[in-house]
C-alpha positions in Angstrom: 139.6 84.2 93.5 137.8 86.3 94.4 137.3 86.5 98.5 133.3 88.1 99.2 131.8 89.6 102.1 128.2 91.0 102.6 127.7 92.7 105.9 124.4 94.2 107.4 124.4 95.9 109.7 121.9 99.1 111.7 123.3 102.2 111.0 124.1 102.8 114.7 126.5 100.1 114.6 127.8 101.8 111.5 131.6 104.0 111.7 131.6 107.3 110.1 133.5 105.7 107.4 131.5 103.2 107.0 128.3 106.1 106.5 130.4 108.0 104.4 131.3 104.7 102.1 127.5 103.9 101.7 126.9 107.7 100.7 129.7 108.1 98.4 128.0 105.3 96.5 124.6 105.9 96.7 125.6 109.2 94.9 127.2 107.6 92.2 124.9 106.0 91.4 123.0 109.3 90.1 119.3 107.6 91.1 118.1 109.8 94.8 117.5 113.2 95.9 120.4 113.7 98.0 118.1 116.2 100.4 119.4 115.2 104.2 120.5 112.0 102.3 122.8 111.2 104.6 120.2 111.7 107.7 118.2 109.4 105.6 120.8 106.6 106.0 121.5 107.0 109.0 117.5 106.7 109.7 117.5 103.2 107.5 116.7 99.5 109.8 120.0 98.2 108.1 122.0 98.7 105.8 123.8 95.9 103.2 128.2 96.3 102.5 129.3 93.8 99.7 132.8 93.9 99.7 134.8 92.4 97.1 138.8 91.8 98.2 138.2 94.8 100.5 136.5 96.9 97.7 132.9 98.5 98.3 131.4 96.9 95.2 127.6 97.1 96.8 125.3 98.9 99.6 121.3 98.3 99.7 119.1 99.3 102.8 115.8 97.9 104.1 114.5 102.0 104.6 112.3 102.9 107.5 109.4 105.8 106.5 107.1 108.2 107.1 103.3 106.7 107.1 102.7 109.6 105.2 105.2 109.2 102.3 104.4 106.0 102.5 100.7 106.8 101.7 101.7 109.4 99.0 104.1 106.8 97.1 100.6 103.9 96.5 98.6 107.1 96.5 100.5 107.9 93.8 101.2 104.5 91.8 96.8 104.5 91.8 96.9 102.0 94.6 96.3 104.2 98.0 94.3 101.3 99.6 97.6 98.7 99.4 99.6 101.0 101.4 98.5 99.8 104.7 100.8 96.1 103.9 103.7 97.4 103.3 106.2 99.4 105.8 109.6 98.7 104.8 110.9 100.0 101.3 113.9 98.2 100.1 116.2 100.4 98.7 119.5 102.4 97.7 120.9 99.0 95.8 124.1 100.5 93.7 126.7 98.8 92.4 130.0 100.0 92.1 130.6 100.7 88.3 133.3 97.5 88.4 131.4 95.3 89.8 127.8 95.4 87.9 126.8 93.1 86.5 128.3 90.0 89.4 124.7 89.6 91.1 126.1 92.2 94.0 122.5 94.0 94.7 120.0 90.6 94.1 123.0 89.0 96.9 122.3 92.1 99.1 118.8 92.3 99.1 118.0 88.7 99.4 120.5 88.8 102.7 118.8 92.2 104.2 115.5 89.6 103.6 116.8 87.2 105.2 118.0 89.7 108.6 114.5 91.4 109.4 111.1 89.4 110.9 108.8 91.9 108.4 107.4 90.2 105.4 105.8 92.7 103.2 108.7 95.3 101.2 107.6 98.0 98.6 110.1 99.8 95.9 110.2 102.1 93.8 112.8 102.9 90.2 113.2 104.7 87.7 116.0 102.5 86.5 115.5 99.6 83.9 118.0 97.5 85.2 116.5 97.9 88.9 113.5 96.9 87.6 114.7 93.9 85.9 116.3 92.8 89.1 113.5 93.6 91.4 111.1 91.0 88.6 113.7 88.3 89.2 113.5 88.6 92.9 109.8 87.9 92.1 109.2 91.4 93.7 105.6 92.6 91.5 104.6 95.6 89.3 101.8 97.0 91.1 100.1 99.8 90.4 100.7 102.6 87.7 103.9 104.5 87.2 103.3 108.0 88.6 106.4 111.1 88.2 108.9 111.3 91.0 109.2 115.1 92.0 112.1 115.2 88.6 109.2 114.3 87.0 111.0 111.2 86.4 108.6 107.8 85.4 108.6 105.5 88.3 107.5 102.2 89.7 106.1 100.7 92.7 106.9 96.8 92.9 105.6 94.9 96.4 107.3 91.4 97.6 105.7 88.9 100.3 107.9 86.3 101.9 
């Protein structure tokens, strides 16, 4: 039987090895822009790590975003009036290929939500698997689909505890 460990930690409490491992796994997912990614990871509220038999199997985070970014995101989805209700973005959820379809991202997101007193969250995605995961966690699609800077179709999802 495999040993699974979930770890929720503030970026400033992470070792350089943990930050690098988080970065490497997020980068391998090919879902986010790499510009300033390490800085953005270090600026997150909390990072979540899933280990199976001492191997990094998945990561996720609750991000600190500037209000201007949040407003822009909700404006693109044509629901700018909802932006002020959501201060925390759930993101950087990536599972290593050998560990996919084991519920790791779901467990990480649930643990992230338990780790904070925040009650409302948002996420964006261009990935069908992540859309399914978010909907399975009772996130609701909000607004219209929109294009990111790479002309990829994104959806905005929201969750309230």
